[in-house]
N, C-alpha and C positions, 0 to 999 in steps of 0.2 A: 699838734703832740709828735711826740719822737719814741723811736721804739728802743728800749731797755739794751744796747752793745748789738741789735742785730745787723747792724751794717756790717759787721767785722767778715761775717761769712761771703760778704760782697768784694773786699779790701784783697787784691791779692797780694798779699804782703806777709811777712810772716809777724805774727802778733809778738811784739817785746812781754819778756818774763814778767815783769813787774804787771801786768794787765792781767793776767788771770792770777795772781797772789792778791790785787787788791778786789779781783771780783768774790771770789774765796773769802778774803776775809769783811766785805759788807755782807754776803751771805752767812757766814755765820753769826755774824752779829746782830742781822735782822732775824734770823731764826731765834736768837738768845733775847732779845725782847719781843718779838711776839709769842712766843709761849710763856713769859713774865707776863704780856695783857691776857694771852687766853685762862692763866691761871685768876685774874681778875675778874673772872665773869665772861669775855671775848665783848668788854667795851659797855655792855648793858648798864653798870653801876656807875661807872665813871658820867654816862649821857642822863642817869636816870637824876645827877645833880648838876645838869650843866648850866653856865651863864644865861640866864635869860634875856632875851633879845627879841623886843615887840616892833611893831611894823605897822602901817596899813595900808601895803601894797594890794591893790585891786591881782588876782589871781592871772588876769592878761598880762598885766606890765610884762613881768620877764618875757615871756613870749614874742612881744611887738620886740622887742631891743632883739632878738634872736633872729625875727626875720628880717628887722631894719638889717644887719649887721652884716647877712646872705644877701641882702639886693644893694648895701655898698658894692661888698666885694663883687657883683657879677659886674655891675657899672665899672667899679676902677678894673677891673679884668678885660673886659670890653676896650675902653678906654687907652688901653696899655697897647693892646691888640692894631687896636687902629693905626695909633701914633707912634706908635714903635716897630713898625711890622719890617721896614725894611734895615731895620737895626742891627747893630751885633748885639749875638747872643747875652752877652756880659750886661751891655748900655740896658736890653730891654729885661734883665733879668733882677740888676739893680732900680729899673724904675718899677718892676713889681712889686720889689718888695719895699720899697719908699711909698709907692701908693697903699698898701694896705697895711702898712703899719701906720699911716696918717689916719684912713679909715679905724684903724682899734684906740688910737688915741684919744680920736674925736669919739666917740663911744665909750673909752673909759672916762672921758671928762664929763660925759652927758651922764653916766651912771653913779657917777660920785654927786652930783647935783641931784639924783633921784634917793640917795642914800643921806643924803644932807635933808630933806623933804618928810622921805616916809620912814626912817627909823627915828625912834623914842631914843636921844641924846646926840641925832645927827651921826657923824660919821664915827663918832666912839662905839654908840652903839651898832651901827654896821659892821664892825670891827676892823677900823681902821684908826687907832689910840697908837701915839708915837709913844706913850711911853713904853711899850711893853714890845719894841721889836728886837732888841736884844735878846731879851729872852726867848721872843719867837723864834727866832733865826735856829736858837741852840735845838728847841722843841720841834722846829720843820727837818732839821736831820735827823734827831731820833725819829720822829712820823715815819721820815723816808726810808730808812736805816728797817724799819718795823715790816714794809709794805712791801718793799722790793724781795724777799722771797715768792712771796704769792704770783709778784706780776713775773721775774725769771721761771718760775716754777711752770706757769698758763703759754709762757712760750715755747719751752723749750716741749711740751705736752703737744701743743696746736705743730710744730715742727717735726715732732716722734709721727702723729697721726700723717701729717702733711705729704711725710717719706715713706710710711708704710700705704698708702692710697697713690701716690704720684712716683714712687719711684724716688731714689738719691737724689734725685734731679732737685727736688722743691725746697723751695728757698721762701721764707716771708717776705713778702714786697718792702722794700725801703721805700723810708718816707720822705716824700717830696722834696722838703727841705734838705735833705743829709745828702738823696740824690742829685739835688742843686750846686753841692758842694764840691762830689767827687767830679759832675761831667765840666764844672767850671770853676776850678780852685784858684781861682783868682784873687789877690789881697781883697779888691774893694767888694767880689761878690759872697767873699767871705764873713767880714765886717759886716755887711748890712743885713746876712743872714743870723748870723749870731746876736746881732743888737734885736731884731725881729724876736728869734724864737726863747732868746734868756730872758730878754727884760721887756718884752711890749707884751709878747701873746702869756706870760703868764700872768701878767698884772692884769689885763682886759681880761682874761676867761675866768682867773677865778673870782672878781667882782662881778662877773655876768653869772656864772656859773651855780657858786657857791654863795656869791653874795648876794642875788638877786633869785635864781630860778630856786634854790635849796630852801633856802629862809622862807620863801612860796610855799612848795611842797613841804616842807617839814612843818608850816603851820596846821596844814590840811590831812596830812597825812600819820604825824610822829617823825618822830627820829630817824629811826636806820626805815622804814619804808621811803620817806623824804628823800633821804644819803640814796636809795636804792635808785630811785625815781630820777631823780638826776643823774648819777651814772650812767643810768642807760642811756636817757638824752644824749647826753657827753660821748660817750664810745660811738654809739650809733651814727653819729653828725660826722663822723672820720668814714671816709671812703671805704677801706679795705675792712672787709667781714673777720680777716683770720687776724684781727687787730681787735675788736671788737672787747674780747672776754679780759685782756690784759690791760687795755685801756678802764674796761667796769672797775675792776680789782682796785685801781691804780686813781680814781678819783671817785674811790669809796675809802679811800687813805685820805685825801685830802678833804673830804665830807666830813668822816670824822675829826681830823685834827681841825677841823671850824666850830666843829657843835661843842666840842669834849671844853675847847677855851673861848671860842665868841670872839676868837680873831680870824681876822682873815690875810694875815701877813705868815701863819705857818703851811696852811694852805698856798700859797705865793712862791714863801722859799721852797715847798716838799717842787713845785712845780719848775721852779729855776735851778735847780738842782740836776732835777731829771732830767732837763730840756739841754745844762751845761755841760753835764757828763757825755752827751751824748755827742756834743757837738766838737766838745774838746778830744775828746776819742778818736774821733775821725781827724779833726784838724791835724793833731800831733801824728799821724803816720807820716812816717821819711820821706821827704819828696815830696807831699801831696798837694800844700799850697806853694803857689808859684814866688 
């Protein structure tokens, strides 16, 4: 996952004026949508009539996929380190993102097979009906805008607390993918990372965390407890604790969109927009990409 606009503090170039205007527009729109949602009972009323999503998964299945994912990533990372130890940094980065992308694609296909067999109505019951893609793209944008004031607000809060404790030099750590682009801004690296974080990772992570894990937890815990538990796991699996609260709230937005609609396309599009915004706003900094 990427952190919303956090890289701006680390880029020693003046921010274009349109960037501040865009941020303000997104936050104002999001606040309006959030207020409207609060007036409707903070989502409780909507989830009370959510679409049915039946499955026959055992509780351990999503956790088994999680463990398998981390195991394969460790193996892939070790193999890249061993075989490309003396290679150029650009080549090593390319190999790393291609190998981890292959792991994610392999597990995505595995989850699709599991979704077909374990969910009533197969992949449509899992939340991947092709009939709703266009509508879900629009609603994904709306849900994304609505959750962003909460995410950005917590980022500023953490920054404020960090500066109060550690001084003005405190900065939220940059996500490793954004840092990799800044440290190695060659076109092949940018393309490899962009494809990974904008396309492959959102699809895979939403199938895993929302499709399998949240579906399982909601069955045993109920709507909001299941969304919260999934989001907590999603957040803490990311390395830096300073990112946990914004990621938790963002993930709750993903989870709510899934439960409300029954469609995985909505959180997938939200995830893509979030990651894509971060990458695009970094890449389009003047003179960054070689």
